[in-house]
Each structure stands twice: as structure tokens, then as C-alpha cells.
C-alpha positions in Angstrom: 11.2 6.5 37.3 13.8 5.4 39.8 17.3 6.1 38.8 19.2 2.8 38.6 22.1 1.7 40.8 25.3 0.2 39.6 23.9 -3.3 40.3 21.1 -2.6 37.8 23.7 -2.5 35.0 25.2 -5.9 35.9 23.7 -9.1 34.6 22.4 -11.4 37.3 24.4 -14.5 36.2 28.1 -15.2 35.4 27.1 -16.3 32.0 25.1 -13.1 31.4 28.1 -11.1 32.5 30.4 -13.0 30.1 27.9 -12.4 27.3 27.8 -8.7 28.1 31.6 -8.6 27.7 31.5 -10.3 24.4 28.8 -7.8 23.3 31.1 -4.9 24.4 34.1 -6.3 22.5 32.2 -6.8 19.2 30.5 -3.4 19.6 33.9 -1.8 19.9 34.9 -3.5 16.7 31.7 -2.5 15.0 32.0 1.1 16.1 35.6 1.2 14.9 34.4 0.0 11.5 31.3 2.2 11.1 33.0 5.4 12.1 35.5 5.2 9.2 33.7 2.8 6.7 32.7 5.4 4.1 36.1 7.1 4.1 37.8 3.6 3.9 35.6 2.7 0.9 36.4 5.8 -1.0 40.1 6.3 -0.1 41.3 2.7 0.3 39.0 0.5 -1.8 38.8 3.1 -4.5 35.1 3.5 -4.9 32.9 6.5 -5.9 30.0 7.5 -3.7 27.6 5.9 -6.2 29.5 2.6 -6.1 29.4 2.6 -2.3 25.6 3.1 -2.5 25.2 0.3 -5.0 27.3 -2.1 -2.9 25.4 -1.3 0.3 22.0 -1.8 -1.5 23.0 -5.2 -2.9 24.4 -6.3 0.4 21.3 -5.1 2.2 19.1 -7.3 0.0 21.5 -10.3 0.6 21.2 -9.8 4.3 17.4 -9.7 4.1 17.2 -12.9 2.1 19.8 -14.8 4.3 18.3 -14.0 7.7 15.5 -16.5 8.0 17.4 -19.5 6.6 20.2 -18.8 9.1 17.5 -18.6 11.8 16.1 -22.0 10.7 19.6 -23.5 10.8 20.0 -22.2 14.3 17.0 -24.2 15.5 18.9 -27.3 14.2 22.4 -26.4 15.5 21.6 -24.2 18.4 21.8 -20.3 18.7 25.1 -20.3 20.6 26.9 -22.4 18.0 25.3 -20.5 15.2 26.3 -17.1 16.7 29.9 -18.3 17.1 29.9 -19.3 13.5 28.5 -15.9 12.5 31.2 -14.1 14.5 34.0 -16.1 12.8 32.4 -15.6 9.4 32.3 -11.9 9.9 35.9 -11.8 11.2 37.1 -13.6 8.1 35.3 -11.4 5.7 36.4 -8.2 7.5 40.0 -9.4 7.2 39.3 -9.9 3.4 37.7 -6.4 3.2 41.0 -4.8 4.4 42.6 -5.9 1.2 39.8 -5.4 -1.3 40.1 -3.0 -4.2 37.4 -2.2 -6.8 33.7 -2.5 -7.0 33.4 -6.3 -7.8 35.4 -7.4 -4.7 33.6 -4.8 -2.6 30.2 -6.1 -3.5 31.2 -9.7 -2.9 32.8 -9.1 0.4 30.1 -6.7 1.7 27.4 -9.1 0.7 29.0 -11.9 2.6 29.3 -9.6 5.6 25.7 -8.5 5.3 24.4 -12.1 5.3 25.9 -12.7 8.7 25.3 -9.2 10.1 21.5 -9.4 9.6 21.3 -12.8 11.3 23.5 -11.8 14.2 20.9 -9.7 16.0 18.2 -12.4 16.4 20.9 -15.0 17.4 22.3 -12.5 19.9 18.8 -12.1 21.4 18.3 -15.8 21.7 21.7 -16.3 23.4 21.3 -13.4 25.7 17.9 -14.6 26.9 19.4 -18.1 27.6 21.9 -16.5 30.0 19.4 -15.8 32.7 16.0 -16.6 34.1 12.8 -15.4 32.3 12.1 -12.8 35.0 15.4 -11.1 34.3 15.5 -11.3 30.5 14.2 -7.8 29.8 16.8 -6.2 32.1 19.5 -8.4 30.6 18.6 -7.3 27.1 18.6 -3.7 28.2 22.1 -4.1 29.7 23.3 -5.7 26.5 22.0 -2.7 24.5 23.6 -0.3 27.0 26.9 -2.1 26.7 26.7 -2.0 22.9 26.1 1.7 22.9 29.2 2.2 25.1 31.2 -0.1 22.7 30.1 1.8 19.6 31.3 5.1 21.3 34.6 3.5 22.3 35.1 2.2 18.8 34.5 5.6 17.4 37.1 7.2 19.7 39.7 4.5 18.7 39.0 5.2 15.0 39.6 8.9 15.3 43.5 8.8 15.3 43.5 6.1 12.6 41.3 8.3 10.3 43.5 11.3 11.1 46.5 9.4 9.9 44.9 9.3 6.5 46.9 6.3 5.1 46.0 3.0 3.6 47.8 1.2 6.4 45.8 3.0 9.1 42.5 2.2 7.3 43.5 -1.5 7.0 44.4 -1.5 10.7 40.9 -0.2 11.5 39.3 -3.0 9.5 41.6 -5.7 10.9 40.9 -4.4 14.4 37.2 -5.1 13.7 38.0 -8.6 12.6 40.1 -9.2 15.7 37.2 -8.1 17.9 34.9 -10.6 16.4 37.4 -13.4 16.8 37.8 -12.6 20.5 34.1 -12.4 20.9 33.7 -15.8 19.3 36.3 -17.4 21.6 34.5 -16.0 24.7 31.1 -17.0 23.4 32.2 -20.6 22.6 33.4 -21.1 26.2 30.0 -20.1 27.7 27.8 -22.8 29.2 24.2 -22.1 28.4 20.9 -23.8 29.3 18.9 -25.6 26.6 17.3 -22.5 25.2 20.3 -21.8 23.0 21.2 -25.3 22.1 19.8 -27.4 19.2 16.0 -27.7 19.5 14.4 -29.2 16.3 16.1 -31.7 14.0 14.6 -30.6 10.7 16.2 -29.0 7.7 16.1 -25.2 7.3 14.1 -25.4 4.1 11.4 -27.5 5.7 11.3 -25.1 8.7 10.9 -22.1 6.4 8.2 -23.7 4.3 6.3 -24.6 7.5 6.2 -21.1 8.8 2.5 -19.9 8.7 2.2 -17.5 11.6 0.8 -14.4 9.8 0.1 -12.7 13.1 3.8 -12.8 14.0 4.6 -11.4 10.6 2.2 -8.4 11.3 4.0 -7.8 14.5 7.3 -7.8 12.7 6.0 -5.3 10.2 4.8 -2.9 12.9 8.1 -3.2 14.6 9.8 -2.5 11.3 7.8 0.7 10.9 8.7 1.9 14.4 12.4 0.9 13.8 12.5 3.9 11.3 14.0 5.8 14.3 17.4 4.3 13.3 17.2 6.0 9.9 15.8 9.1 11.4 18.7 9.5 13.7 21.5 8.7 11.2 20.0 10.3 8.1 16.8 12.3 8.7 17.8 14.4 11.7 21.2 15.5 10.3 19.7 16.4 6.9 16.7 18.3 8.3 18.9 20.1 10.8 21.2 21.4 8.0 18.5 22.0 5.3 15.5 23.4 7.1 16.6 24.9 10.5 19.8 26.8 9.7 21.6 24.8 12.4 25.3 24.6 11.9 27.0 21.3 11.0 28.7 21.3 14.4 25.3 21.0 16.1 24.6 17.6 14.5 27.2 15.7 16.7 25.5 17.3 19.7 22.2 15.6 18.7 23.9 12.3 18.1 25.7 12.5 21.5 22.5 13.4 23.2 20.9 10.2 21.8 23.9 8.1 22.8 24.2 9.4 26.4 20.5 9.1 27.1 20.4 5.5 25.7 23.3 4.5 27.9 21.9 6.1 31.0 18.2 5.4 30.7 17.8 2.1 28.7 17.8 0.0 31.9 15.3 2.0 33.9 13.1 2.6 30.8 12.9 -1.2 30.3 11.1 -1.7 33.6 7.9 -0.7 32.0 7.8 -4.1 30.2 8.1 -6.1 33.4 4.5 -5.6 34.4 1.6 -7.5 32.8 1.0 -6.2 29.3 4.1 -4.0 29.7 5.8 -5.1 26.4 2.8 -4.1 24.3 2.6 -0.8 26.3 6.2 -0.1 25.7 5.8 -0.6 21.9 2.8 1.7 21.9 4.6 4.3 23.9 7.5 4.0 21.5 5.2 4.8 18.5 3.6 7.7 20.3 7.0 9.2 21.3 8.2 8.9 17.7 5.1 10.5 16.4 5.6 13.4 18.9 9.2 13.6 17.7 8.1 13.9 14.1 5.7 16.7 14.9 8.5 18.6 16.8 10.8 18.1 13.8 8.0 19.7 11.6 7.8 22.6 14.0 11.6 23.1 13.9 11.4 23.7 10.2 9.0 26.6 10.6 11.2 28.6 12.9 13.4 31.4 11.5 15.8 31.6 14.4 18.7 29.1 14.2 18.9 29.0 18.0 15.2 28.3 18.4 15.3 25.7 15.7 18.3 24.0 17.4 16.5 23.9 20.7 13.4 22.4 19.2 15.5 19.9 17.3 17.2 18.9 20.6 13.7 18.3 22.1 12.8 16.2 19.1 15.9 14.2 19.5 15.1 13.5 23.2 11.6 12.3 22.1 13.2 10.2 19.4 15.5 8.6 21.9 12.6 7.6 24.3 10.8 6.2 21.3 13.8 4.2 20.4 14.2 2.8 23.9 10.5 1.9 24.3 10.4 0.3 20.8 13.5 -1.7 21.6 12.3 -3.2 24.9 8.7 -3.8 23.5 10.1 -5.5 20.5 12.5 -7.7 22.5 9.8 -9.0 24.9 7.0 -9.5 22.3 9.2 -11.2 19.8 10.4 -13.6 22.6 6.9 -14.1 24.2 5.3 -15.4 21.0 8.3 -17.4 19.7 7.9 -21.1 20.5 10.9 -22.4 22.5 11.9 -25.0 20.0 11.7 -22.6 17.1 13.3 -19.5 18.5 15.8 -19.2 15.7 13.4 -18.9 12.8 10.8 -16.8 14.7 13.3 -14.3 16.0 14.8 -14.1 12.5 11.4 -13.5 11.0 10.8 -10.8 13.5 14.1 -9.1 12.7 13.1 -8.8 9.0 11.1 -5.7 9.9 14.2 -3.9 11.1 16.3 -5.2 8.2 13.7 -4.1 5.7 13.6 -0.6 7.1 17.4 -0.3 6.8 16.9 -1.1 3.1 14.0 1.2 2.2 14.2 3.6 5.2 16.8 6.0 3.7 14.8 6.5 0.5 11.5 7.0 2.5 13.1 9.6 4.8 15.1 11.5 2.2 12.8 11.1 -0.9 9.5 11.3 1.0 9.6 12.9 4.4 12.3 15.5 4.0 11.4 16.3 0.3 7.8 17.0 1.4 9.0 19.2 4.3 6.6 20.0 7.1 3.8 17.9 5.5 6.2 14.9 5.3 6.9 15.0 9.0 3.2 15.3 9.8 2.4 12.3 7.6 5.2 10.3 9.3 3.8 11.2 12.7 0.4 9.8 11.5 2.1 6.6 10.4 3.8 6.2 13.8 0.4 6.8 15.5 -1.3 4.2 13.3 1.5 1.6 14.0 1.1 2.3 17.8 -2.7 1.9 17.6 -2.4 -1.4 15.7 -0.1 -3.0 18.3 -3.0 -3.8 20.6 -5.1 -5.8 18.1 -2.1 -7.6 16.7 -0.9 -8.7 20.2 -4.4 -9.8 21.1 -4.6 -11.9 18.0 -1.2 -13.5 18.9 -2.5 -14.1 22.5 -5.6 -15.7 21.1 -3.7 -18.0 18.8 -1.4 -19.0 21.7 -4.4 -19.8 23.9 -5.7 -22.2 21.2 -3.2 -25.1 20.9 -5.2 -26.7 18.2 -4.5 -23.6 16.0 -1.1 -24.8 14.9 0.5 -22.2 12.7 3.6 -24.2 12.1 3.3 -27.8 11.0 6.2 -30.0 10.2 6.1 -33.5 8.7 8.6 -36.1 9.9 10.4 -38.6 7.7 7.5 -41.1 7.9 5.0 -38.5 6.7 3.2 -38.3 10.0 2.3 -34.8 11.4 
């Protein structure tokens, strides 16, 4: 794998470079928020840990339900205009969140935020792909992901002194800073001039568009991607808990694992994405992602059997590296496949449906990892590895089924009826 040059990290078009800047800005805001969110909820909003969990569960369900309708709306309004609206919506509700107190207000505001957050990812993908030529879209998405990782890290650094101040004013400044980042991103995004891919495509109502979705093959692909997206919960929940409970590693070792993941993702996402540029490369990337995640799970199981904290820590670090490669391959495979099989005039709803796999794992993933995998110990990790292997194996037949459907224009999986009742 050739190490990239500086040019490899710069989008090919001015529009692409502008979008990368907007992604950096809102990622800084998101990192600022995520770093101190739990502390803010408890110390400023006045919630208990159980109330925080309840609010996040409710908001996760709202986000899941809202994603596809917003995607259908984007096919009518255009992805760019929809994304601008989502940024402004999130900015407004983040500003409201800074002054919320109590569980009722928290659930309402967090649910409104979640509705837009879940839909932001597929809309961002649609806009990013419209900033460049098809041949450069994989690299552009890899750059955007790299930029976002940098932004998350920068936001965390900015949050550190605000958290250290330990005052309500500092916590509110953190949340209002997030709101400001989304306003600035919306302004920059609204000024961009995109090709037709991110403009309005199909003049039908969202409800009609949702009712007309019949592509079960694409739903299967979304489900497989959702299973492989468990790496997000593994990194944020599973890896830290397993390190502390089963390996004897110190709490100070956990940030080393997270930092390893972040640095590798920033440095290697662009070169790793090149695997998808060859014929059949996107499916290969998704399969590689599943196999790397399976290997990571087996290494985690091994770490739990070692009596030495040093040996356990070293094995955990190796597992984290495998997890990171699985994450990078899954991401690039998911981007390309979701785009390849989404009709140009229905990008919004198709990409939104595809994102449901990732949204669903964020809802059920923590319970699966903590109550299933970690509770079962070594056996749980082995079962998880088998699940990842099965998902990787199923990628090939599902992609072939999608390719077969695409090759048969008469097999129309999405039929809409116009105002006169004619198909």
C-alpha cells in the first residue's frame, strides 16, 4: 500500500474542498459536544445516569423513524438544501439544549436533535458525491471521513479547558459553540454550487416515495452493513469495558487504544480506500472489513485469557489495530455500494434506507455488546467473530442479487404513480 502524498488528502474540485471545510467545522462542533455531553447532562441539565440513558434511548428511536422520511423529502427538495436545513435545525436545538433543565425538556430537545442527526449522514454522502466526478468519489468520501476525525479530535481538545472550569457557564459555552459550528457550516454549504445530483430530482411526496420503496435486496445490504457497523459500539463501549474487566489493564490505557484508532483512521483512510477503486472493489472492501472485525473479536477473546496485564494490553492493542482496519474497510465498502445501487433520482431515500443499518446498531449495539458479548466472556467474542464472518460471506450473494436486479430494467423495485394514475 503506497503511502499517500499531501495532494491525496485534498479534494480534486473547489466545491469538494469547500465541503471538506464545512465537514471539518461541524466535526469540531460535534467533538466539542460529545466530549462533555454526559457531564453536561448530569451537572448542568440535572439528570441522573438512568435519565440520560432513557433520553438517549428515546431520541435514538426518533432518529431511526425520521431518517427515511427526511431522505424522501430530500429527493423532492435536493440533498444540498435539505442538508442546510438539517444543519440549521441542529444549531437551533443545540442552542435550546444549553438552557434545558430536567428530564422532560431534555427528552424533547434530544429527540429533535436526533431526528436531524440520523438524517445528516446520508445527506452528507449525497452532497459529497456531487462535489466531484464519479471516478474520484471514493477518495473524496475518504478525505471527508479523515477531516471529520481531525475535527472530532480538535473539538475534544477545545472542550478540555471548558470541562476543567466545571461551571454551568462553561458547559453552556460548549453547547453554544457546537450550535455556532453548525450555523457556519450551513452558511458555507448554502453558498456551494453543485451539479444536479444534489438538487431536486423527483417531484413526489415523501409518503408516496416511502410507500413505493420495494428494494428488499438493498435492505439486506443495509442490514449487513449495520452488523459490520458494530465496530462503532465496540470501540466506544466494548473495548474499554473489556480492557478494564477482563485484562487487568489500567484505566489510563483506554485512551491509548482510542488514540491509536483515531491516528490510524486519519493517516490510513485515504490509502485504504483505494481498494474500492478497482472492479468489484467495494464488495471486497466490505468483505475485508468483516474478516478484520472477526479477527479483532478473536484477539479480544485471547486478551481475556492472559494473566499478565502487559501481555493483555499488547494483545488489546493488536485487536484495536484490526478493529480500525475493519472500520476503514467497512466504511469505504458501505459508501461505494450504497451509492452504486441507489438510483440517481432517488438518492435521498435510498441512502437514508441504507443508513438505517448503522442507526439501528447504535440503538441495540450497546445492549448486544454489554449484555451479550462481554457478559458471555470469551465465548461471546467467539460468537461475535462468527457473526462478522457470516456477514462478510453474505456480502457476495447480496451484491450479486443487486447487480442482477440492476441488469434487468423491467424488474422495477420502486413504482410511483403520477397524479393521473399512470405508472
